[in-house]
N, C-alpha and C positions, 0 to 999 in steps of 0.2 A: 455497421459497415464492415467490421473485421470478419464477422461470421460469414459475410458474403464472399470472402476470399478464403474460406475454410480455416479461419483462425478462431477457435472457440474463446468466448469472453465470459468471465465470471466476475461479478462485483461482490466483494466479501468484506467483512469487518477485519480490522488489522490483526486481531488475535487468532483468526482462523488458519492462515497458512502456517506450516511448520518448516523444518529443514531436515535434510538427509544427505549425507556425503557432500556437504558444502553447497547444496542446491536448495532453493525454495521449492516446497511441494505443497499441493493442495489436494486433499482427498487421495493422497498417495501418488499423485501424478506430478512430474516436474513442471515448474512454471518457467516459461521463457521470458516473459515480459511482466514486470510488476510496476504499476504506476501508483503513486500515493498523492492524494488530493487533500488539501487543507481548507477548512472554512476560515473566514476572517476571524471568527471567534477563537479558533484554535491558535492562531497567530497572536492575537491580542492577549489571550489568557496565559500564554507561555512566558514564564518568568525569565527565561533566557534572553528574551527579546525586549525586556523592560528597559525603558529609557528614564527610569526614575532617578538614576544616579546613585542608587544605594548598592 
C-alpha cells in the first residue's frame, strides 16, 4: 500500500539498521518511519514483564 504512494518499504531484522548523526539509517539511507512488531512469544518471554512476583 505505501509503495503505491511512492513510499519505499523494507522489512528487516532489528540488527540491520544503524545510526548516523542521530538518525536511523538502512544501507546508508535515512529512515523516516520505523515500526517495531512483537510476537506474543517476545512479550511472554521478556522477564521485564514477568508477573511472578520475584
